[in-house]
C-alpha positions as CSV (number, residue, x, y, z in Angstrom):
1,M,105.7,81.5,85.6
2,P,104.8,81.1,89.3
3,K,105.0,77.6,90.8
4,K,101.6,76.1,91.6
5,F,101.2,74.5,95.0
6,D,98.4,72.1,95.8
7,P,95.9,72.9,98.6
8,G,97.4,70.3,100.9
9,M,100.8,72.1,100.7
10,R,99.1,75.4,101.5
11,E,97.3,73.9,104.5
12,R,100.6,72.3,105.7
13,A,102.5,75.5,105.3
14,L,99.9,77.6,107.2
15,R,99.8,75.0,110.0
16,M,103.6,75.1,110.2
17,L,103.5,78.9,110.3
18,A,101.0,78.9,113.2
19,E,103.2,76.5,115.1
20,A,106.3,78.5,114.4
21,M,104.9,81.9,115.5
22,P,105.6,81.6,119.2
23,D,109.3,80.7,118.5
24,H,110.0,83.8,116.5
25,K,110.1,87.5,117.5
26,N,107.6,88.5,114.7
27,K,105.5,87.1,111.9
28,T,108.1,88.1,109.2
29,A,110.8,86.0,110.9
30,A,108.4,83.0,111.2
31,V,107.3,83.3,107.6
32,Q,110.9,83.4,106.4
33,H,111.8,80.4,108.5
34,V,108.9,78.2,107.4
35,A,109.2,79.3,103.7
36,G,112.9,78.3,103.8
37,L,112.0,74.9,105.3
38,L,109.5,74.3,102.6
39,G,111.5,75.7,99.7
40,M,109.0,78.4,98.7
41,S,109.0,82.1,98.5
42,P,108.4,83.9,101.8
43,E,106.0,86.2,99.8
44,T,103.9,83.2,98.8
45,L,103.5,82.1,102.4
46,R,102.9,85.7,103.6
47,T,100.1,86.1,100.9
48,W,98.5,82.8,102.0
49,A,98.6,83.9,105.6
50,R,97.1,87.3,104.9
51,R,94.3,85.7,102.8
52,M,93.6,83.2,105.7
53,D,93.4,86.2,108.1
54,I,91.0,88.1,105.9
55,D,88.8,85.1,105.3
56,A,88.7,84.4,109.0
57,G,87.7,88.0,109.7
58,R,90.8,88.8,111.7
59,V,91.9,91.5,109.2
60,P,89.6,93.7,107.1
61,G,89.4,93.2,103.4
62,P,87.5,91.4,100.7
63,T,87.2,87.7,101.4
64,S,88.1,85.0,98.8
65,E,84.4,84.4,98.2
66,M,83.8,88.0,97.4
67,L,86.8,88.2,95.1
68,E,85.7,85.1,93.2
69,E,82.1,86.5,92.9
70,N,83.6,89.7,91.5
71,R,85.6,87.7,88.9
72,R,82.5,85.8,87.9
73,L,80.4,88.9,87.6
74,R,83.1,90.7,85.5
75,R,83.3,87.7,83.1
76,E,79.5,87.6,82.8
77,N,79.4,91.4,82.2
78,A,82.0,91.1,79.5
79,E,80.0,88.4,77.8
80,L,76.9,90.5,77.9
81,R,78.6,93.5,76.5
82,K,79.9,91.4,73.6
83,A,76.4,90.0,72.9
84,N,75.0,93.5,73.1
85,D,77.5,94.8,70.5
86,V,76.6,91.9,68.2
87,L,72.9,92.8,68.5
88,K,73.6,96.5,67.9
89,A,75.6,95.7,64.8
90,A,72.9,93.3,63.5
91,S,70.1,95.9,64.0
92,V,72.1,98.5,62.1
93,S,72.7,96.0,59.3
94,F,69.0,95.1,59.1
95,A,68.0,98.8,59.2
96,K,70.1,99.5,56.2
97,E,68.7,96.6,54.1
98,P,67.3,97.8,50.8
99,G,63.5,97.6,50.4
100,R,62.8,97.9,54.2
101,P,60.4,100.6,55.1
102,S,62.0,103.6,56.8
103,T,61.1,104.2,60.5
104,R,61.2,107.9,60.0
């Protein structure tokens, strides 16, 4: 299971990465250096940096806010589908009840 980092650690790591960038030949080298200092996976730091760039508008892509809204809407959609299925099943059950007048 992935290790969870608190938001303070994320901010510190991203600040350290920004400070380390001028001292390295490319972003990958800076990410590996800072990740090594902090004892985390370089991929974790690279992902955080990419998300920060997208959220700041420096790189195209869906922002964190948009991704969270999509997750919320998908959960809501799933709940509504379940409720709709329950209502359909109930209406079929009521329609088959003996003694009910036929709608035909």
